[in-house]
PyMOL commands that place a pseudoatom at each C-alpha (Angstrom):
pseudoatom trace, name=CA, resn=MET, resi=1, chain=A, elem=C, hetatm=0, pos=[-52.683, 210.727, 119.874]
pseudoatom trace, name=CA, resn=ASN, resi=2, chain=A, elem=C, hetatm=0, pos=[-54.791, 213.773, 119.876]
pseudoatom trace, name=CA, resn=ASN, resi=3, chain=A, elem=C, hetatm=0, pos=[-57.730, 212.546, 121.970]
pseudoatom trace, name=CA, resn=THR, resi=4, chain=A, elem=C, hetatm=0, pos=[-57.167, 212.203, 125.754]
pseudoatom trace, name=CA, resn=THR, resi=5, chain=A, elem=C, hetatm=0, pos=[-58.616, 208.847, 126.634]
pseudoatom trace, name=CA, resn=VAL, resi=6, chain=A, elem=C, hetatm=0, pos=[-55.804, 205.896, 126.409]
pseudoatom trace, name=CA, resn=LYS, resi=7, chain=A, elem=C, hetatm=0, pos=[-57.242, 203.537, 123.688]
pseudoatom trace, name=CA, resn=ARG, resi=8, chain=A, elem=C, hetatm=0, pos=[-57.348, 200.035, 125.549]
pseudoatom trace, name=CA, resn=ILE, resi=9, chain=A, elem=C, hetatm=0, pos=[-56.304, 196.830, 123.451]
pseudoatom trace, name=CA, resn=LEU, resi=10, chain=A, elem=C, hetatm=0, pos=[-56.614, 193.459, 124.319]
pseudoatom trace, name=CA, resn=CYS, resi=11, chain=A, elem=C, hetatm=0, pos=[-54.498, 190.969, 122.569]
pseudoatom trace, name=CA, resn=ILE, resi=12, chain=A, elem=C, hetatm=0, pos=[-55.831, 187.308, 122.701]
pseudoatom trace, name=CA, resn=GLU, resi=13, chain=A, elem=C, hetatm=0, pos=[-53.094, 185.043, 121.819]
pseudoatom trace, name=CA, resn=ASP, resi=14, chain=A, elem=C, hetatm=0, pos=[-51.239, 181.946, 123.229]
pseudoatom trace, name=CA, resn=GLU, resi=15, chain=A, elem=C, hetatm=0, pos=[-47.876, 182.637, 123.043]
pseudoatom trace, name=CA, resn=GLN, resi=16, chain=A, elem=C, hetatm=0, pos=[-46.702, 185.114, 125.601]
pseudoatom trace, name=CA, resn=GLU, resi=17, chain=A, elem=C, hetatm=0, pos=[-43.810, 185.862, 123.554]
pseudoatom trace, name=CA, resn=MET, resi=18, chain=A, elem=C, hetatm=0, pos=[-46.169, 187.452, 120.994]
pseudoatom trace, name=CA, resn=ILE, resi=19, chain=A, elem=C, hetatm=0, pos=[-48.235, 189.307, 123.699]
pseudoatom trace, name=CA, resn=ASP, resi=20, chain=A, elem=C, hetatm=0, pos=[-45.027, 190.774, 124.942]
pseudoatom trace, name=CA, resn=LEU, resi=21, chain=A, elem=C, hetatm=0, pos=[-44.024, 191.837, 121.971]
pseudoatom trace, name=CA, resn=ILE, resi=22, chain=A, elem=C, hetatm=0, pos=[-47.355, 193.608, 120.935]
pseudoatom trace, name=CA, resn=GLN, resi=23, chain=A, elem=C, hetatm=0, pos=[-47.352, 195.227, 124.256]
pseudoatom trace, name=CA, resn=LEU, resi=24, chain=A, elem=C, hetatm=0, pos=[-43.826, 196.588, 123.453]
pseudoatom trace, name=CA, resn=ILE, resi=25, chain=A, elem=C, hetatm=0, pos=[-44.936, 197.890, 120.147]
pseudoatom trace, name=CA, resn=LEU, resi=26, chain=A, elem=C, hetatm=0, pos=[-48.148, 199.657, 121.094]
pseudoatom trace, name=CA, resn=THR, resi=27, chain=A, elem=C, hetatm=0, pos=[-47.466, 200.932, 124.637]
pseudoatom trace, name=CA, resn=ARG, resi=28, chain=A, elem=C, hetatm=0, pos=[-44.634, 202.817, 123.098]
pseudoatom trace, name=CA, resn=ARG, resi=29, chain=A, elem=C, hetatm=0, pos=[-47.404, 204.531, 121.036]
pseudoatom trace, name=CA, resn=GLY, resi=30, chain=A, elem=C, hetatm=0, pos=[-49.574, 205.370, 124.170]
pseudoatom trace, name=CA, resn=PHE, resi=31, chain=A, elem=C, hetatm=0, pos=[-51.809, 202.448, 124.082]
pseudoatom trace, name=CA, resn=GLU, resi=32, chain=A, elem=C, hetatm=0, pos=[-52.948, 200.268, 127.152]
pseudoatom trace, name=CA, resn=VAL, resi=33, chain=A, elem=C, hetatm=0, pos=[-52.337, 196.683, 126.002]
pseudoatom trace, name=CA, resn=ARG, resi=34, chain=A, elem=C, hetatm=0, pos=[-53.530, 193.457, 128.118]
pseudoatom trace, name=CA, resn=GLY, resi=35, chain=A, elem=C, hetatm=0, pos=[-52.889, 190.170, 127.148]
pseudoatom trace, name=CA, resn=ALA, resi=36, chain=A, elem=C, hetatm=0, pos=[-55.004, 186.864, 127.642]
pseudoatom trace, name=CA, resn=SER, resi=37, chain=A, elem=C, hetatm=0, pos=[-53.442, 183.807, 127.029]
pseudoatom trace, name=CA, resn=GLY, resi=38, chain=A, elem=C, hetatm=0, pos=[-55.853, 181.643, 125.070]
pseudoatom trace, name=CA, resn=GLY, resi=39, chain=A, elem=C, hetatm=0, pos=[-59.549, 182.044, 123.745]
pseudoatom trace, name=CA, resn=LYS, resi=40, chain=A, elem=C, hetatm=0, pos=[-61.397, 181.226, 126.737]
pseudoatom trace, name=CA, resn=GLU, resi=41, chain=A, elem=C, hetatm=0, pos=[-59.408, 183.558, 128.980]
pseudoatom trace, name=CA, resn=GLY, resi=42, chain=A, elem=C, hetatm=0, pos=[-59.632, 186.185, 126.221]
pseudoatom trace, name=CA, resn=LEU, resi=43, chain=A, elem=C, hetatm=0, pos=[-63.198, 185.965, 125.789]
pseudoatom trace, name=CA, resn=GLN, resi=44, chain=A, elem=C, hetatm=0, pos=[-63.622, 186.440, 129.508]
pseudoatom trace, name=CA, resn=ALA, resi=45, chain=A, elem=C, hetatm=0, pos=[-61.368, 189.454, 129.415]
pseudoatom trace, name=CA, resn=VAL, resi=46, chain=A, elem=C, hetatm=0, pos=[-63.337, 190.939, 126.576]
pseudoatom trace, name=CA, resn=ARG, resi=47, chain=A, elem=C, hetatm=0, pos=[-66.578, 190.869, 128.735]
pseudoatom trace, name=CA, resn=GLU, resi=48, chain=A, elem=C, hetatm=0, pos=[-64.923, 192.297, 131.849]
pseudoatom trace, name=CA, resn=LEU, resi=49, chain=A, elem=C, hetatm=0, pos=[-62.681, 195.030, 130.407]
pseudoatom trace, name=CA, resn=HIS, resi=50, chain=A, elem=C, hetatm=0, pos=[-64.471, 195.937, 127.195]
pseudoatom trace, name=CA, resn=PRO, resi=51, chain=A, elem=C, hetatm=0, pos=[-61.381, 196.993, 125.509]
pseudoatom trace, name=CA, resn=ASP, resi=52, chain=A, elem=C, hetatm=0, pos=[-61.459, 199.573, 122.430]
pseudoatom trace, name=CA, resn=LEU, resi=53, chain=A, elem=C, hetatm=0, pos=[-59.829, 196.847, 120.187]
pseudoatom trace, name=CA, resn=VAL, resi=54, chain=A, elem=C, hetatm=0, pos=[-59.149, 193.199, 120.294]
pseudoatom trace, name=CA, resn=LEU, resi=55, chain=A, elem=C, hetatm=0, pos=[-56.118, 191.603, 118.528]
pseudoatom trace, name=CA, resn=LEU, resi=56, chain=A, elem=C, hetatm=0, pos=[-57.034, 188.067, 118.113]
pseudoatom trace, name=CA, resn=ASP, resi=57, chain=A, elem=C, hetatm=0, pos=[-54.939, 184.812, 117.014]
pseudoatom trace, name=CA, resn=LEU, resi=58, chain=A, elem=C, hetatm=0, pos=[-56.731, 182.514, 115.274]
pseudoatom trace, name=CA, resn=MET, resi=59, chain=A, elem=C, hetatm=0, pos=[-54.785, 179.070, 116.369]
pseudoatom trace, name=CA, resn=MET, resi=60, chain=A, elem=C, hetatm=0, pos=[-54.894, 178.510, 119.817]
pseudoatom trace, name=CA, resn=PRO, resi=61, chain=A, elem=C, hetatm=0, pos=[-55.625, 175.155, 121.820]
pseudoatom trace, name=CA, resn=ASP, resi=62, chain=A, elem=C, hetatm=0, pos=[-58.248, 175.842, 123.984]
pseudoatom trace, name=CA, resn=MET, resi=63, chain=A, elem=C, hetatm=0, pos=[-60.873, 177.790, 121.740]
pseudoatom trace, name=CA, resn=ASP, resi=64, chain=A, elem=C, hetatm=0, pos=[-59.684, 179.140, 118.175]
pseudoatom trace, name=CA, resn=GLY, resi=65, chain=A, elem=C, hetatm=0, pos=[-60.026, 182.460, 117.338]
pseudoatom trace, name=CA, resn=TRP, resi=66, chain=A, elem=C, hetatm=0, pos=[-62.915, 182.367, 115.110]
pseudoatom trace, name=CA, resn=GLU, resi=67, chain=A, elem=C, hetatm=0, pos=[-65.203, 180.774, 117.887]
pseudoatom trace, name=CA, resn=VAL, resi=68, chain=A, elem=C, hetatm=0, pos=[-63.891, 183.702, 120.135]
pseudoatom trace, name=CA, resn=TYR, resi=69, chain=A, elem=C, hetatm=0, pos=[-64.964, 186.407, 117.221]
pseudoatom trace, name=CA, resn=GLN, resi=70, chain=A, elem=C, hetatm=0, pos=[-68.356, 184.595, 116.758]
pseudoatom trace, name=CA, resn=GLN, resi=71, chain=A, elem=C, hetatm=0, pos=[-69.105, 184.847, 120.321]
pseudoatom trace, name=CA, resn=MET, resi=72, chain=A, elem=C, hetatm=0, pos=[-67.916, 188.434, 120.445]
pseudoatom trace, name=CA, resn=LYS, resi=73, chain=A, elem=C, hetatm=0, pos=[-70.408, 189.079, 117.651]
pseudoatom trace, name=CA, resn=ALA, resi=74, chain=A, elem=C, hetatm=0, pos=[-73.531, 187.222, 119.199]
pseudoatom trace, name=CA, resn=ASP, resi=75, chain=A, elem=C, hetatm=0, pos=[-73.167, 189.252, 122.253]
pseudoatom trace, name=CA, resn=GLU, resi=76, chain=A, elem=C, hetatm=0, pos=[-74.986, 192.547, 122.353]
pseudoatom trace, name=CA, resn=ALA, resi=77, chain=A, elem=C, hetatm=0, pos=[-72.372, 194.095, 124.916]
pseudoatom trace, name=CA, resn=THR, resi=78, chain=A, elem=C, hetatm=0, pos=[-69.255, 193.035, 122.843]
pseudoatom trace, name=CA, resn=ARG, resi=79, chain=A, elem=C, hetatm=0, pos=[-70.676, 192.932, 119.231]
pseudoatom trace, name=CA, resn=GLY, resi=80, chain=A, elem=C, hetatm=0, pos=[-69.337, 196.814, 118.567]
pseudoatom trace, name=CA, resn=ILE, resi=81, chain=A, elem=C, hetatm=0, pos=[-65.676, 196.045, 119.420]
pseudoatom trace, name=CA, resn=PRO, resi=82, chain=A, elem=C, hetatm=0, pos=[-63.424, 196.078, 116.473]
pseudoatom trace, name=CA, resn=VAL, resi=83, chain=A, elem=C, hetatm=0, pos=[-61.218, 192.952, 115.907]
pseudoatom trace, name=CA, resn=ILE, resi=84, chain=A, elem=C, hetatm=0, pos=[-58.038, 192.549, 114.025]
pseudoatom trace, name=CA, resn=ILE, resi=85, chain=A, elem=C, hetatm=0, pos=[-57.072, 189.143, 113.135]
pseudoatom trace, name=CA, resn=VAL, resi=86, chain=A, elem=C, hetatm=0, pos=[-53.408, 188.441, 114.057]
pseudoatom trace, name=CA, resn=THR, resi=87, chain=A, elem=C, hetatm=0, pos=[-52.178, 184.854, 112.817]
pseudoatom trace, name=CA, resn=ALA, resi=88, chain=A, elem=C, hetatm=0, pos=[-49.674, 183.088, 111.209]
pseudoatom trace, name=CA, resn=LYS, resi=89, chain=A, elem=C, hetatm=0, pos=[-52.037, 181.301, 108.659]
pseudoatom trace, name=CA, resn=SER, resi=90, chain=A, elem=C, hetatm=0, pos=[-51.315, 183.861, 106.071]
pseudoatom trace, name=CA, resn=GLN, resi=91, chain=A, elem=C, hetatm=0, pos=[-52.973, 181.915, 103.170]
pseudoatom trace, name=CA, resn=ASN, resi=92, chain=A, elem=C, hetatm=0, pos=[-55.302, 184.571, 101.141]
pseudoatom trace, name=CA, resn=ILE, resi=93, chain=A, elem=C, hetatm=0, pos=[-58.278, 182.477, 101.336]
pseudoatom trace, name=CA, resn=ASP, resi=94, chain=A, elem=C, hetatm=0, pos=[-58.284, 182.947, 105.126]
pseudoatom trace, name=CA, resn=LYS, resi=95, chain=A, elem=C, hetatm=0, pos=[-57.632, 186.659, 104.501]
pseudoatom trace, name=CA, resn=VAL, resi=96, chain=A, elem=C, hetatm=0, pos=[-60.597, 186.863, 102.172]
pseudoatom trace, name=CA, resn=LEU, resi=97, chain=A, elem=C, hetatm=0, pos=[-62.932, 184.706, 104.215]
pseudoatom trace, name=CA, resn=GLY, resi=98, chain=A, elem=C, hetatm=0, pos=[-61.964, 186.905, 107.423]
pseudoatom trace, name=CA, resn=LEU, resi=99, chain=A, elem=C, hetatm=0, pos=[-62.327, 190.311, 106.089]
pseudoatom trace, name=CA, resn=HIS, resi=100, chain=A, elem=C, hetatm=0, pos=[-65.554, 189.604, 103.668]
pseudoatom trace, name=CA, resn=ILE, resi=101, chain=A, elem=C, hetatm=0, pos=[-67.307, 186.671, 105.056]
pseudoatom trace, name=CA, resn=ALA, resi=102, chain=A, elem=C, hetatm=0, pos=[-66.537, 187.243, 109.028]
pseudoatom trace, name=CA, resn=LYS, resi=103, chain=A, elem=C, hetatm=0, pos=[-66.439, 190.974, 108.559]
pseudoatom trace, name=CA, resn=VAL, resi=104, chain=A, elem=C, hetatm=0, pos=[-63.339, 191.298, 110.766]
pseudoatom trace, name=CA, resn=ASP, resi=105, chain=A, elem=C, hetatm=0, pos=[-61.756, 194.868, 110.586]
pseudoatom trace, name=CA, resn=ASP, resi=106, chain=A, elem=C, hetatm=0, pos=[-58.454, 193.906, 109.745]
pseudoatom trace, name=CA, resn=TYR, resi=107, chain=A, elem=C, hetatm=0, pos=[-56.063, 191.138, 109.188]
pseudoatom trace, name=CA, resn=ILE, resi=108, chain=A, elem=C, hetatm=0, pos=[-52.135, 190.864, 110.089]
pseudoatom trace, name=CA, resn=SER, resi=109, chain=A, elem=C, hetatm=0, pos=[-50.041, 188.061, 108.838]
pseudoatom trace, name=CA, resn=LYS, resi=110, chain=A, elem=C, hetatm=0, pos=[-47.172, 186.707, 111.466]
pseudoatom trace, name=CA, resn=PRO, resi=111, chain=A, elem=C, hetatm=0, pos=[-44.576, 187.499, 111.200]
pseudoatom trace, name=CA, resn=PHE, resi=112, chain=A, elem=C, hetatm=0, pos=[-45.337, 191.468, 110.813]
pseudoatom trace, name=CA, resn=GLY, resi=113, chain=A, elem=C, hetatm=0, pos=[-43.326, 194.463, 111.270]
pseudoatom trace, name=CA, resn=PRO, resi=114, chain=A, elem=C, hetatm=0, pos=[-44.242, 196.915, 114.217]
pseudoatom trace, name=CA, resn=GLN, resi=115, chain=A, elem=C, hetatm=0, pos=[-45.052, 199.695, 111.898]
pseudoatom trace, name=CA, resn=GLU, resi=116, chain=A, elem=C, hetatm=0, pos=[-47.696, 197.302, 109.980]
pseudoatom trace, name=CA, resn=LEU, resi=117, chain=A, elem=C, hetatm=0, pos=[-49.279, 196.604, 113.590]
pseudoatom trace, name=CA, resn=ILE, resi=118, chain=A, elem=C, hetatm=0, pos=[-49.077, 200.282, 114.508]
pseudoatom trace, name=CA, resn=ASP, resi=119, chain=A, elem=C, hetatm=0, pos=[-50.867, 201.263, 110.964]
pseudoatom trace, name=CA, resn=SER, resi=120, chain=A, elem=C, hetatm=0, pos=[-53.452, 198.735, 111.176]
pseudoatom trace, name=CA, resn=VAL, resi=121, chain=A, elem=C, hetatm=0, pos=[-54.461, 199.851, 114.646]
pseudoatom trace, name=CA, resn=GLU, resi=122, chain=A, elem=C, hetatm=0, pos=[-54.428, 203.271, 113.993]
pseudoatom trace, name=CA, resn=ARG, resi=123, chain=A, elem=C, hetatm=0, pos=[-56.485, 202.874, 110.928]
pseudoatom trace, name=CA, resn=ILE, resi=124, chain=A, elem=C, hetatm=0, pos=[-58.934, 201.416, 112.980]
pseudoatom trace, name=CA, resn=PHE, resi=125, chain=A, elem=C, hetatm=0, pos=[-59.104, 203.857, 115.514]
pseudoatom trace, name=CA, resn=ALA, resi=126, chain=A, elem=C, hetatm=0, pos=[-59.389, 206.719, 112.947]
pseudoatom trace, name=CA, resn=LEU, resi=127, chain=A, elem=C, hetatm=0, pos=[-62.340, 204.994, 111.260]
pseudoatom trace, name=CA, resn=LYS, resi=128, chain=A, elem=C, hetatm=0, pos=[-64.150, 204.642, 114.870]
pseudoatom trace, name=CA, resn=SER, resi=129, chain=A, elem=C, hetatm=0, pos=[-63.648, 208.182, 115.745]
for i in range(1, 129): cmd.bond("trace and resi %d" % i, "trace and resi %d" % (i + 1))
show_as sticks, trace
zoom trace
């Protein structure tokens, strides 16, 4: 990473193992990664931390990812934060809906390889810099 500021990533996900995996992959690349377990906690964390990027699971018990996404985009303070959807719902229709209708920044299907995650994150930051 050529810039001096560490990019902060918030991972909103209801499975702690997935948060741990994402933290392991991305902290090795010099990112600061925080986890939030579930949609409500995640939305609160977005507002408090103002991360540079949100990795967002869709399937969560308390508040699903699309609801979190819509609330982020409805709030002036969090609207500009890029979002990568990370989900096991890998049907192509969801991907098309996510990328084109909701205008998410990227979409990764579980299970994913570490490089796929890194590439997606670095592509978003390259576009935003």
